[in-house]
All heavy atoms as TSV, in Angstrom:
chain	resi	resn	atom	element	x	y	z
A	1	MET	N	N	30.773	35.552	10.748
A	1	MET	CA	C	29.348	35.377	10.880
A	1	MET	C	C	28.762	34.712	9.626
A	1	MET	O	O	27.908	33.858	9.738
A	1	MET	CB	C	28.694	36.740	11.115
A	1	MET	CG	C	27.217	36.681	11.316
A	1	MET	SD	S	26.840	36.183	12.978
A	1	MET	CE	C	25.181	36.651	13.102
A	2	ASP	N	N	29.202	35.125	8.437
A	2	ASP	CA	C	28.709	34.541	7.200
A	2	ASP	C	C	29.056	33.067	7.103
A	2	ASP	O	O	28.278	32.287	6.555
A	2	ASP	CB	C	29.278	35.288	5.992
A	2	ASP	CG	C	28.621	36.649	5.799
A	2	ASP	OD1	O	27.508	36.841	6.319
A	2	ASP	OD2	O	29.232	37.495	5.126
A	3	ASP	N	N	30.221	32.680	7.621
A	3	ASP	CA	C	30.614	31.271	7.614
A	3	ASP	C	C	29.633	30.428	8.414
A	3	ASP	O	O	29.250	29.332	7.991
A	3	ASP	CB	C	32.021	31.094	8.205
A	3	ASP	CG	C	33.103	31.133	7.157
A	3	ASP	OD1	O	32.762	31.164	5.961
A	3	ASP	OD2	O	34.278	31.117	7.551
A	4	ARG	N	N	29.223	30.919	9.553
A	4	ARG	CA	C	28.282	30.173	10.397
A	4	ARG	C	C	26.924	30.033	9.707
A	4	ARG	O	O	26.301	28.981	9.745
A	4	ARG	CB	C	28.126	30.842	11.754
A	4	ARG	CG	C	29.299	30.591	12.657
A	4	ARG	CD	C	28.988	31.019	14.041
A	4	ARG	NE	N	29.730	32.254	14.289
A	4	ARG	CZ	C	29.549	33.032	15.318
A	4	ARG	NH1	N	28.622	32.765	16.212
A	4	ARG	NH2	N	30.267	34.108	15.479
A	5	ILE	N	N	26.478	31.079	9.086
A	5	ILE	CA	C	25.192	31.027	8.367
A	5	ILE	C	C	25.285	30.039	7.211
A	5	ILE	O	O	24.378	29.231	6.996
A	5	ILE	CB	C	24.788	32.429	7.882
A	5	ILE	CG1	C	24.448	33.322	9.078
A	5	ILE	CG2	C	23.607	32.351	6.916
A	5	ILE	CD1	C	24.200	34.767	8.729
A	6	ASP	N	N	26.383	30.075	6.479
A	6	ASP	CA	C	26.572	29.129	5.377
A	6	ASP	C	C	26.589	27.691	5.876
A	6	ASP	O	O	25.992	26.800	5.255
A	6	ASP	CB	C	27.869	29.436	4.619
A	6	ASP	CG	C	27.782	30.713	3.794
A	6	ASP	OD1	O	26.641	31.161	3.516
A	6	ASP	OD2	O	28.848	31.253	3.445
A	7	ARG	N	N	27.258	27.455	6.991
A	7	ARG	CA	C	27.290	26.087	7.542
A	7	ARG	C	C	25.913	25.649	8.007
A	7	ARG	O	O	25.516	24.503	7.802
A	7	ARG	CB	C	28.298	25.993	8.689
A	7	ARG	CG	C	29.738	25.936	8.195
A	7	ARG	CD	C	30.698	25.644	9.306
A	7	ARG	NE	N	30.706	26.814	10.209
A	7	ARG	CZ	C	31.354	26.880	11.354
A	7	ARG	NH1	N	32.052	25.846	11.772
A	7	ARG	NH2	N	31.319	27.961	12.100
A	8	LEU	N	N	25.171	26.567	8.644
A	8	LEU	CA	C	23.812	26.228	9.083
A	8	LEU	C	C	22.910	25.920	7.894
A	8	LEU	O	O	22.118	24.976	7.927
A	8	LEU	CB	C	23.219	27.368	9.913
A	8	LEU	CG	C	23.734	27.491	11.343
A	8	LEU	CD1	C	23.184	28.759	11.987
A	8	LEU	CD2	C	23.334	26.273	12.158
A	9	LEU	N	N	23.022	26.697	6.835
A	9	LEU	CA	C	22.228	26.431	5.631
A	9	LEU	C	C	22.606	25.096	5.005
A	9	LEU	O	O	21.736	24.331	4.567
A	9	LEU	CB	C	22.398	27.557	4.614
A	9	LEU	CG	C	21.689	28.868	4.938
A	9	LEU	CD1	C	22.061	29.943	3.928
A	9	LEU	CD2	C	20.191	28.656	4.974
A	10	ALA	N	N	23.890	24.792	4.966
A	10	ALA	CA	C	24.341	23.514	4.416
A	10	ALA	C	C	23.809	22.359	5.253
A	10	ALA	O	O	23.360	21.334	4.704
A	10	ALA	CB	C	25.864	23.465	4.347
A	11	LEU	N	N	23.839	22.510	6.578
A	11	LEU	CA	C	23.291	21.456	7.449
A	11	LEU	C	C	21.787	21.295	7.242
A	11	LEU	O	O	21.270	20.176	7.193
A	11	LEU	CB	C	23.584	21.778	8.918
A	11	LEU	CG	C	25.011	21.539	9.384
A	11	LEU	CD1	C	25.200	22.082	10.807
A	11	LEU	CD2	C	25.336	20.064	9.349
A	12	ALA	N	N	21.075	22.399	7.106
A	12	ALA	CA	C	19.623	22.332	6.879
A	12	ALA	C	C	19.320	21.640	5.555
A	12	ALA	O	O	18.402	20.819	5.472
A	12	ALA	CB	C	19.026	23.732	6.910
A	13	GLU	N	N	20.081	21.938	4.513
A	13	GLU	CA	C	19.876	21.294	3.219
A	13	GLU	C	C	20.172	19.806	3.290
A	13	GLU	O	O	19.451	18.983	2.706
A	13	GLU	CB	C	20.754	21.962	2.158
A	13	GLU	CG	C	20.291	23.352	1.783
A	13	GLU	CD	C	21.266	24.086	0.874
A	13	GLU	OE1	O	22.374	23.551	0.611
A	13	GLU	OE2	O	20.925	25.191	0.430
A	14	THR	N	N	21.221	19.437	4.029
A	14	THR	CA	C	21.560	18.023	4.197
A	14	THR	C	C	20.458	17.282	4.945
A	14	THR	O	O	20.058	16.181	4.555
A	14	THR	CB	C	22.893	17.884	4.955
A	14	THR	OG1	O	23.908	18.566	4.226
A	14	THR	CG2	C	23.286	16.429	5.132
A	15	GLN	N	N	19.944	17.905	6.011
A	15	GLN	CA	C	18.861	17.274	6.770
A	15	GLN	C	C	17.602	17.136	5.914
A	15	GLN	O	O	16.909	16.120	5.979
A	15	GLN	CB	C	18.559	18.070	8.034
A	15	GLN	CG	C	19.627	17.926	9.092
A	15	GLN	CD	C	19.327	18.744	10.329
A	15	GLN	OE1	O	18.604	19.725	10.273
A	15	GLN	NE2	N	19.895	18.334	11.446
A	16	HIS	N	N	17.322	18.142	5.119
A	16	HIS	CA	C	16.145	18.080	4.246
A	16	HIS	C	C	16.285	16.926	3.254
A	16	HIS	O	O	15.346	16.157	3.035
A	16	HIS	CB	C	15.960	19.404	3.506
A	16	HIS	CG	C	14.798	19.396	2.569
A	16	HIS	ND1	N	14.936	19.132	1.227
A	16	HIS	CD2	C	13.476	19.593	2.786
A	16	HIS	CE1	C	13.749	19.170	0.660
A	16	HIS	NE2	N	12.844	19.451	1.573
A	17	ALA	N	N	17.454	16.800	2.651
A	17	ALA	CA	C	17.682	15.710	1.695
A	17	ALA	C	C	17.550	14.351	2.377
A	17	ALA	O	O	16.992	13.406	1.804
A	17	ALA	CB	C	19.066	15.854	1.057
A	18	THR	N	N	18.025	14.253	3.612
A	18	THR	CA	C	17.916	13.000	4.365
A	18	THR	C	C	16.460	12.658	4.639
A	18	THR	O	O	16.031	11.515	4.470
A	18	THR	CB	C	18.697	13.097	5.685
A	18	THR	OG1	O	20.069	13.387	5.392
A	18	THR	CG2	C	18.609	11.813	6.489
A	19	VAL	N	N	15.684	13.657	5.039
A	19	VAL	CA	C	14.267	13.430	5.337
A	19	VAL	C	C	13.513	13.025	4.071
A	19	VAL	O	O	12.670	12.126	4.096
A	19	VAL	CB	C	13.644	14.686	5.988
A	19	VAL	CG1	C	12.132	14.588	6.043
A	19	VAL	CG2	C	14.211	14.891	7.380
A	20	VAL	N	N	13.827	13.647	2.951
A	20	VAL	CA	C	13.170	13.296	1.689
A	20	VAL	C	C	13.487	11.847	1.313
A	20	VAL	O	O	12.601	11.086	0.917
A	20	VAL	CB	C	13.597	14.272	0.568
A	20	VAL	CG1	C	13.172	13.756	-0.794
A	20	VAL	CG2	C	13.016	15.648	0.826
A	21	GLU	N	N	14.733	11.441	1.457
A	21	GLU	CA	C	15.111	10.063	1.123
A	21	GLU	C	C	14.435	9.070	2.064
A	21	GLU	O	O	13.972	8.013	1.630
A	21	GLU	CB	C	16.632	9.901	1.178
A	21	GLU	CG	C	17.107	8.509	0.844
A	21	GLU	CD	C	16.643	7.996	-0.517
A	21	GLU	OE1	O	16.485	8.800	-1.451
A	21	GLU	OE2	O	16.429	6.775	-0.642
A	22	LEU	N	N	14.356	9.402	3.335
A	22	LEU	CA	C	13.666	8.522	4.279
A	22	LEU	C	C	12.188	8.396	3.916
A	22	LEU	O	O	11.596	7.319	4.027
A	22	LEU	CB	C	13.830	9.033	5.709
A	22	LEU	CG	C	15.221	8.878	6.315
A	22	LEU	CD1	C	15.280	9.570	7.674
A	22	LEU	CD2	C	15.601	7.423	6.444
A	23	GLY	N	N	11.585	9.481	3.465
A	23	GLY	CA	C	10.187	9.438	3.027
A	23	GLY	C	C	10.004	8.506	1.845
A	23	GLY	O	O	9.039	7.752	1.775
A	24	ARG	N	N	10.949	8.543	0.912
A	24	ARG	CA	C	10.878	7.639	-0.236
A	24	ARG	C	C	10.996	6.185	0.207
A	24	ARG	O	O	10.301	5.300	-0.301
A	24	ARG	CB	C	11.988	7.966	-1.231
A	24	ARG	CG	C	11.757	9.233	-2.000
A	24	ARG	CD	C	12.837	9.455	-3.049
A	24	ARG	NE	N	12.672	10.752	-3.671
A	24	ARG	CZ	C	13.622	11.656	-3.810
A	24	ARG	NH1	N	14.847	11.397	-3.379
A	24	ARG	NH2	N	13.380	12.805	-4.379
A	25	GLN	N	N	11.883	5.924	1.146
A	25	GLN	CA	C	12.057	4.555	1.632
A	25	GLN	C	C	10.802	4.063	2.340
A	25	GLN	O	O	10.392	2.906	2.163
A	25	GLN	CB	C	13.261	4.481	2.572
A	25	GLN	CG	C	14.592	4.640	1.875
A	25	GLN	CD	C	15.765	4.643	2.841
A	25	GLN	OE1	O	15.605	4.353	4.024
A	25	GLN	NE2	N	16.937	4.969	2.344
A	26	VAL	N	N	10.177	4.929	3.122
A	26	VAL	CA	C	8.945	4.555	3.815
A	26	VAL	C	C	7.847	4.251	2.799
A	26	VAL	O	O	7.090	3.284	2.950
A	26	VAL	CB	C	8.508	5.661	4.802
A	26	VAL	CG1	C	7.100	5.439	5.301
A	26	VAL	CG2	C	9.477	5.740	5.971
A	27	THR	N	N	7.772	5.048	1.747
A	27	THR	CA	C	6.771	4.813	0.707
A	27	THR	C	C	6.990	3.459	0.044
A	27	THR	O	O	6.043	2.688	-0.148
A	27	THR	CB	C	6.834	5.934	-0.353
A	27	THR	OG1	O	6.562	7.178	0.288
A	27	THR	CG2	C	5.828	5.701	-1.455
A	28	ARG	N	N	8.246	3.147	-0.293
A	28	ARG	CA	C	8.541	1.845	-0.911
A	28	ARG	C	C	8.184	0.699	0.026
A	28	ARG	O	O	7.601	-0.309	-0.389
A	28	ARG	CB	C	10.024	1.764	-1.277
A	28	ARG	CG	C	10.317	2.396	-2.620
A	28	ARG	CD	C	11.772	2.172	-3.022
A	28	ARG	NE	N	12.360	3.513	-3.093
A	28	ARG	CZ	C	13.478	3.912	-2.519
A	28	ARG	NH1	N	14.206	3.077	-1.837
A	28	ARG	NH2	N	13.892	5.142	-2.622
A	29	GLN	N	N	8.512	0.854	1.301
A	29	GLN	CA	C	8.213	-0.209	2.252
A	29	GLN	C	C	6.709	-0.371	2.429
A	29	GLN	O	O	6.213	-1.492	2.545
A	29	GLN	CB	C	8.883	0.073	3.589
A	29	GLN	CG	C	10.375	-0.141	3.553
A	29	GLN	CD	C	11.054	0.188	4.869
A	29	GLN	OE1	O	10.477	0.860	5.717
A	29	GLN	NE2	N	12.264	-0.293	5.033
A	30	ALA	N	N	5.976	0.730	2.439
A	30	ALA	CA	C	4.520	0.650	2.576
A	30	ALA	C	C	3.907	-0.082	1.386
A	30	ALA	O	O	2.990	-0.899	1.550
A	30	ALA	CB	C	3.927	2.051	2.705
A	31	GLU	N	N	4.408	0.183	0.181
A	31	GLU	CA	C	3.912	-0.531	-1.000
A	31	GLU	C	C	4.205	-2.019	-0.893
A	31	GLU	O	O	3.356	-2.855	-1.220
A	31	GLU	CB	C	4.556	0.041	-2.263
A	31	GLU	CG	C	4.086	1.432	-2.614
A	31	GLU	CD	C	4.878	2.068	-3.743
A	31	GLU	OE1	O	5.910	1.495	-4.171
A	31	GLU	OE2	O	4.480	3.152	-4.199
A	32	GLN	N	N	5.406	-2.371	-0.455
A	32	GLN	CA	C	5.777	-3.782	-0.325
A	32	GLN	C	C	4.939	-4.470	0.745
A	32	GLN	O	O	4.508	-5.613	0.564
A	32	GLN	CB	C	7.267	-3.904	-0.020
A	32	GLN	CG	C	8.144	-3.494	-1.184
A	32	GLN	CD	C	9.618	-3.449	-0.831
A	32	GLN	OE1	O	10.004	-3.611	0.322
A	32	GLN	NE2	N	10.455	-3.210	-1.823
A	33	ILE	N	N	4.682	-3.780	1.844
A	33	ILE	CA	C	3.843	-4.356	2.903
A	33	ILE	C	C	2.429	-4.565	2.395
A	33	ILE	O	O	1.792	-5.592	2.671
A	33	ILE	CB	C	3.875	-3.468	4.156
A	33	ILE	CG1	C	5.249	-3.562	4.815
A	33	ILE	CG2	C	2.775	-3.854	5.142
A	33	ILE	CD1	C	5.492	-2.550	5.909
A	34	GLY	N	N	1.919	-3.614	1.616
A	34	GLY	CA	C	0.578	-3.766	1.042
A	34	GLY	C	C	0.476	-4.977	0.139
A	34	GLY	O	O	-0.491	-5.733	0.200
A	35	LEU	N	N	1.493	-5.182	-0.699
A	35	LEU	CA	C	1.497	-6.372	-1.570
A	35	LEU	C	C	1.592	-7.654	-0.755
A	35	LEU	O	O	0.940	-8.654	-1.073
A	35	LEU	CB	C	2.661	-6.288	-2.563
A	35	LEU	CG	C	2.538	-5.206	-3.633
A	35	LEU	CD1	C	3.840	-5.103	-4.425
A	35	LEU	CD2	C	1.374	-5.503	-4.552
A	36	LEU	N	N	2.383	-7.625	0.295
A	36	LEU	CA	C	2.508	-8.802	1.157
A	36	LEU	C	C	1.189	-9.121	1.847
A	36	LEU	O	O	0.760	-10.285	1.882
A	36	LEU	CB	C	3.606	-8.569	2.199
A	36	LEU	CG	C	3.836	-9.684	3.209
A	36	LEU	CD1	C	4.279	-10.966	2.512
A	36	LEU	CD2	C	4.868	-9.249	4.236
A	37	VAL	N	N	0.516	-8.108	2.359
A	37	VAL	CA	C	-0.773	-8.324	3.026
A	37	VAL	C	C	-1.795	-8.871	2.031
A	37	VAL	O	O	-2.553	-9.794	2.345
A	37	VAL	CB	C	-1.273	-7.008	3.667
A	37	VAL	CG1	C	-2.724	-7.114	4.098
A	37	VAL	CG2	C	-0.391	-6.635	4.849
A	38	GLU	N	N	-1.807	-8.322	0.823
A	38	GLU	CA	C	-2.721	-8.813	-0.198
A	38	GLU	C	C	-2.441	-10.280	-0.532
A	38	GLU	O	O	-3.355	-11.093	-0.662
A	38	GLU	CB	C	-2.598	-7.962	-1.458
A	38	GLU	CG	C	-3.567	-8.337	-2.548
A	38	GLU	CD	C	-3.420	-7.457	-3.781
A	38	GLU	OE1	O	-2.585	-6.544	-3.782
A	38	GLU	OE2	O	-4.150	-7.712	-4.750
A	39	SER	N	N	-1.171	-10.644	-0.645
A	39	SER	CA	C	-0.798	-12.029	-0.949
A	39	SER	C	C	-1.225	-12.976	0.167
A	39	SER	O	O	-1.751	-14.057	-0.085
A	39	SER	CB	C	0.715	-12.137	-1.154
A	39	SER	OG	O	1.124	-11.366	-2.245
A	40	VAL	N	N	-1.012	-12.552	1.401
A	40	VAL	CA	C	-1.401	-13.394	2.537
A	40	VAL	C	C	-2.913	-13.565	2.570
A	40	VAL	O	O	-3.416	-14.670	2.803
A	40	VAL	CB	C	-0.875	-12.796	3.864
A	40	VAL	CG1	C	-1.488	-13.487	5.065
A	40	VAL	CG2	C	0.645	-12.888	3.915
A	41	ALA	N	N	-3.652	-12.493	2.301
A	41	ALA	CA	C	-5.116	-12.584	2.293
A	41	ALA	C	C	-5.588	-13.551	1.215
A	41	ALA	O	O	-6.502	-14.354	1.445
A	41	ALA	CB	C	-5.726	-11.204	2.081
A	42	LEU	N	N	-4.967	-13.496	0.034
A	42	LEU	CA	C	-5.346	-14.431	-1.032
A	42	LEU	C	C	-5.028	-15.869	-0.639
A	42	LEU	O	O	-5.829	-16.773	-0.876
A	42	LEU	CB	C	-4.635	-14.065	-2.333
A	42	LEU	CG	C	-5.140	-12.822	-3.047
A	42	LEU	CD1	C	-4.212	-12.465	-4.199
A	42	LEU	CD2	C	-6.548	-13.032	-3.551
A	43	LEU	N	N	-3.866	-16.085	-0.044
A	43	LEU	CA	C	-3.505	-17.441	0.372
A	43	LEU	C	C	-4.438	-17.964	1.457
A	43	LEU	O	O	-4.838	-19.121	1.442
A	43	LEU	CB	C	-2.054	-17.476	0.857
A	43	LEU	CG	C	-0.995	-17.345	-0.233
A	43	LEU	CD1	C	0.385	-17.211	0.391
A	43	LEU	CD2	C	-1.044	-18.535	-1.166
A	44	LEU	N	N	-4.798	-17.111	2.406
A	44	LEU	CA	C	-5.732	-17.533	3.451
A	44	LEU	C	C	-7.092	-17.856	2.851
A	44	LEU	O	O	-7.747	-18.808	3.263
A	44	LEU	CB	C	-5.863	-16.449	4.524
A	44	LEU	CG	C	-4.673	-16.296	5.456
A	44	LEU	CD1	C	-4.880	-15.094	6.375
A	44	LEU	CD2	C	-4.446	-17.554	6.267
A	45	GLY	N	N	-7.512	-17.067	1.867
A	45	GLY	CA	C	-8.780	-17.354	1.195
A	45	GLY	C	C	-8.750	-18.690	0.503
A	45	GLY	O	O	-9.716	-19.445	0.541
A	46	GLU	N	N	-7.620	-19.022	-0.135
A	46	GLU	CA	C	-7.498	-20.325	-0.789
A	46	GLU	C	C	-7.536	-21.444	0.243
A	46	GLU	O	O	-8.149	-22.475	0.025
A	46	GLU	CB	C	-6.188	-20.394	-1.585
A	46	GLU	CG	C	-6.195	-19.579	-2.845
A	46	GLU	CD	C	-4.862	-19.645	-3.582
A	46	GLU	OE1	O	-3.908	-20.254	-3.056
A	46	GLU	OE2	O	-4.780	-19.082	-4.678
A	47	GLU	N	N	-6.879	-21.245	1.377
A	47	GLU	CA	C	-6.872	-22.273	2.419
A	47	GLU	C	C	-8.266	-22.521	2.966
A	47	GLU	O	O	-8.614	-23.643	3.318
A	47	GLU	CB	C	-5.939	-21.856	3.567
A	47	GLU	CG	C	-4.476	-21.916	3.223
A	47	GLU	CD	C	-3.977	-23.341	3.019
A	47	GLU	OE1	O	-4.363	-24.227	3.782
A	47	GLU	OE2	O	-3.199	-23.540	2.064
A	48	LEU	N	N	-9.075	-21.468	3.055
A	48	LEU	CA	C	-10.426	-21.604	3.589
A	48	LEU	C	C	-11.422	-22.056	2.534
A	48	LEU	O	O	-12.583	-22.285	2.829
A	48	LEU	CB	C	-10.894	-20.268	4.181
A	48	LEU	CG	C	-10.110	-19.788	5.403
A	48	LEU	CD1	C	-10.565	-18.390	5.791
A	48	LEU	CD2	C	-10.296	-20.752	6.557
A	49	GLY	N	N	-10.971	-22.171	1.289
A	49	GLY	CA	C	-11.851	-22.616	0.218
A	49	GLY	C	C	-12.657	-21.498	-0.407
A	49	GLY	O	O	-13.585	-21.760	-1.163
A	50	ALA	N	N	-12.330	-20.258	-0.104
A	50	ALA	CA	C	-13.048	-19.137	-0.700
A	50	ALA	C	C	-12.609	-18.996	-2.152
A	50	ALA	O	O	-11.418	-19.019	-2.436
A	50	ALA	CB	C	-12.759	-17.855	0.068
A	51	PRO	N	N	-13.549	-18.867	-3.060
A	51	PRO	CA	C	-13.159	-18.715	-4.466
A	51	PRO	C	C	-12.474	-17.370	-4.694
A	51	PRO	O	O	-12.859	-16.365	-4.121
A	51	PRO	CB	C	-14.483	-18.790	-5.217
A	51	PRO	CG	C	-15.506	-18.378	-4.227
A	51	PRO	CD	C	-14.991	-18.819	-2.877
A	52	ILE	N	N	-11.468	-17.403	-5.528
A	52	ILE	CA	C	-10.750	-16.181	-5.876
A	52	ILE	C	C	-11.147	-15.822	-7.296
A	52	ILE	O	O	-10.965	-16.626	-8.218
A	52	ILE	CB	C	-9.229	-16.387	-5.778
A	52	ILE	CG1	C	-8.856	-16.746	-4.348
A	52	ILE	CG2	C	-8.479	-15.157	-6.258
A	52	ILE	CD1	C	-7.411	-17.102	-4.177
A	53	PRO	N	N	-11.724	-14.630	-7.486
A	53	PRO	CA	C	-12.156	-14.264	-8.842
A	53	PRO	C	C	-10.960	-14.094	-9.776
A	53	PRO	O	O	-9.900	-13.641	-9.370
A	53	PRO	CB	C	-12.889	-12.933	-8.638
A	53	PRO	CG	C	-12.391	-12.405	-7.342
A	53	PRO	CD	C	-11.985	-13.596	-6.517
A	54	GLU	N	N	-11.160	-14.490	-11.012
A	54	GLU	CA	C	-10.119	-14.318	-12.027
A	54	GLU	C	C	-10.020	-12.840	-12.371
A	54	GLU	O	O	-10.939	-12.062	-12.125
A	54	GLU	CB	C	-10.472	-15.132	-13.279
A	54	GLU	CG	C	-10.478	-16.629	-13.059
A	54	GLU	CD	C	-9.099	-17.175	-12.721
A	54	GLU	OE1	O	-8.107	-16.688	-13.280
A	54	GLU	OE2	O	-9.027	-18.079	-11.883
A	55	ALA	N	N	-8.909	-12.467	-12.963
A	55	ALA	CA	C	-8.714	-11.071	-13.353
A	55	ALA	C	C	-9.810	-10.638	-14.308
A	55	ALA	O	O	-10.116	-11.337	-15.274
A	55	ALA	CB	C	-7.352	-10.898	-13.989
A	56	GLY	N	N	-10.434	-9.508	-14.041
A	56	GLY	CA	C	-11.480	-8.983	-14.906
A	56	GLY	C	C	-12.868	-9.455	-14.551
A	56	GLY	O	O	-13.839	-8.988	-15.116
A	57	GLN	N	N	-12.986	-10.390	-13.627
A	57	GLN	CA	C	-14.303	-10.874	-13.221
A	57	GLN	C	C	-14.719	-10.190	-11.932
A	57	GLN	O	O	-13.904	-9.829	-11.106
A	57	GLN	CB	C	-14.290	-12.385	-12.975
A	57	GLN	CG	C	-14.165	-13.213	-14.207
A	57	GLN	CD	C	-14.222	-14.708	-13.868
A	57	GLN	OE1	O	-14.039	-15.089	-12.720
A	57	GLN	NE2	N	-14.471	-15.511	-14.860
A	58	GLU	N	N	-16.009	-10.054	-11.780
A	58	GLU	CA	C	-16.547	-9.505	-10.546
A	58	GLU	C	C	-16.563	-10.592	-9.479
A	58	GLU	O	O	-16.895	-11.741	-9.756
A	58	GLU	CB	C	-17.968	-8.978	-10.761
A	58	GLU	CG	C	-18.048	-7.775	-11.673
A	58	GLU	CD	C	-17.379	-6.548	-11.066
A	58	GLU	OE1	O	-17.495	-6.351	-9.852
A	58	GLU	OE2	O	-16.739	-5.806	-11.818
A	59	GLY	N	N	-16.213	-10.244	-8.269
A	59	GLY	CA	C	-16.199	-11.215	-7.193
A	59	GLY	C	C	-17.484	-11.229	-6.393
A	59	GLY	O	O	-17.614	-11.938	-5.413
A	60	ASP	N	N	-18.492	-10.439	-6.819
A	60	ASP	CA	C	-19.735	-10.362	-6.061
A	60	ASP	C	C	-20.630	-11.557	-6.353
A	60	ASP	O	O	-20.625	-12.106	-7.451
A	60	ASP	CB	C	-20.497	-9.088	-6.428
A	60	ASP	CG	C	-19.708	-7.830	-6.079
A	60	ASP	OD1	O	-18.905	-7.888	-5.145
A	60	ASP	OD2	O	-19.937	-6.820	-6.748
A	61	ALA	N	N	-21.410	-11.925	-5.352
A	61	ALA	CA	C	-22.385	-13.005	-5.522
A	61	ALA	C	C	-23.529	-12.495	-6.398
A	61	ALA	O	O	-23.763	-11.290	-6.479
A	61	ALA	CB	C	-22.913	-13.440	-4.164
A	62	PRO	N	N	-24.261	-13.403	-7.061
A	62	PRO	CA	C	-25.397	-12.962	-7.877
A	62	PRO	C	C	-26.433	-12.245	-7.003
A	62	PRO	O	O	-26.623	-12.600	-5.842
A	62	PRO	CB	C	-25.970	-14.252	-8.453
A	62	PRO	CG	C	-25.139	-15.365	-7.956
A	62	PRO	CD	C	-24.067	-14.827	-7.088
A	63	ARG	N	N	-27.083	-11.254	-7.573
A	63	ARG	CA	C	-28.070	-10.494	-6.812
A	63	ARG	C	C	-29.384	-11.256	-6.727
A	63	ARG	O	O	-29.820	-11.870	-7.694
A	63	ARG	CB	C	-28.315	-9.145	-7.477
A	63	ARG	CG	C	-27.108	-8.262	-7.433
A	63	ARG	CD	C	-27.408	-6.942	-8.086
A	63	ARG	NE	N	-26.281	-6.064	-7.947
A	63	ARG	CZ	C	-26.375	-4.767	-7.789
A	63	ARG	NH1	N	-27.559	-4.190	-7.781
A	63	ARG	NH2	N	-25.300	-4.038	-7.658
A	64	THR	N	N	-29.987	-11.205	-5.561
A	64	THR	CA	C	-31.282	-11.860	-5.363
A	64	THR	C	C	-32.224	-10.902	-4.654
A	64	THR	O	O	-31.797	-10.013	-3.931
A	64	THR	CB	C	-31.143	-13.142	-4.521
A	64	THR	OG1	O	-30.567	-12.816	-3.263
A	64	THR	CG2	C	-30.280	-14.171	-5.220
A	65	ASP	N	N	-33.538	-11.123	-4.864
A	65	ASP	CA	C	-34.520	-10.302	-4.156
A	65	ASP	C	C	-34.780	-10.899	-2.766
A	65	ASP	O	O	-34.097	-11.843	-2.346
A	65	ASP	CB	C	-35.814	-10.171	-4.975
A	65	ASP	CG	C	-36.490	-11.500	-5.243
A	65	ASP	OD1	O	-36.164	-12.506	-4.575
A	65	ASP	OD2	O	-37.360	-11.537	-6.116
A	66	MET	N	N	-35.758	-10.354	-2.061
A	66	MET	CA	C	-36.040	-10.810	-0.684
A	66	MET	C	C	-36.469	-12.271	-0.633
A	66	MET	O	O	-36.316	-12.922	0.387
A	66	MET	CB	C	-37.125	-9.925	-0.063
A	66	MET	CG	C	-36.712	-8.462	0.088
A	66	MET	SD	S	-35.351	-8.244	1.245
A	66	MET	CE	C	-36.200	-8.384	2.785
A	67	ASP	N	N	-37.001	-12.810	-1.734
A	67	ASP	CA	C	-37.430	-14.207	-1.775
A	67	ASP	C	C	-36.300	-15.132	-2.236
A	67	ASP	O	O	-36.499	-16.351	-2.322
A	67	ASP	CB	C	-38.630	-14.370	-2.713
A	67	ASP	CG	C	-39.857	-13.619	-2.240
A	67	ASP	OD1	O	-40.067	-13.572	-1.014
A	67	ASP	OD2	O	-40.579	-13.074	-3.084
A	68	GLY	N	N	-35.144	-14.573	-2.579
A	68	GLY	CA	C	-34.027	-15.397	-3.022
A	68	GLY	C	C	-33.988	-15.614	-4.523
A	68	GLY	O	O	-33.180	-16.384	-5.018
A	69	ASN	N	N	-34.889	-14.952	-5.251
A	69	ASN	CA	C	-34.928	-15.086	-6.710
A	69	ASN	C	C	-33.891	-14.165	-7.355
A	69	ASN	O	O	-33.825	-12.982	-7.003
A	69	ASN	CB	C	-36.325	-14.763	-7.249
A	69	ASN	CG	C	-37.385	-15.676	-6.669
A	69	ASN	OD1	O	-37.139	-16.873	-6.490
A	69	ASN	ND2	N	-38.536	-15.133	-6.367
A	70	PRO	N	N	-33.090	-14.679	-8.283
A	70	PRO	CA	C	-32.094	-13.820	-8.925
A	70	PRO	C	C	-32.752	-12.781	-9.828
A	70	PRO	O	O	-33.832	-13.003	-10.363
A	70	PRO	CB	C	-31.257	-14.785	-9.748
A	70	PRO	CG	C	-32.094	-15.983	-9.931
A	70	PRO	CD	C	-33.056	-16.053	-8.782
A	71	TYR	N	N	-32.109	-11.670	-9.985
A	71	TYR	CA	C	-32.585	-10.644	-10.917
A	71	TYR	C	C	-31.421	-10.012	-11.639
A	71	TYR	O	O	-30.296	-10.206	-11.347
A	71	TYR	CB	C	-33.435	-9.586	-10.225
A	71	TYR	CG	C	-32.735	-8.750	-9.194
A	71	TYR	CD1	C	-32.164	-7.525	-9.528
A	71	TYR	CD2	C	-32.669	-9.146	-7.856
A	71	TYR	CE1	C	-31.545	-6.741	-8.577
A	71	TYR	CE2	C	-32.046	-8.371	-6.913
A	71	TYR	CZ	C	-31.502	-7.165	-7.266
A	71	TYR	OH	O	-30.888	-6.386	-6.318
């Protein structure tokens, strides 16, 4: 009986380790997909002529009031 319990525990530990590793792989793939989507969005913006802000610059348009005057 103890042998069966030991084998079941070993199988459970192996499955847990497998699930943890799969989770890590999914996380890495999600990060890579996010970078790919960001790159494609930047390239599409360049193709459409949308300005791409430089690092450290704000990408927002200047603020204007209801009459169009900047403030």
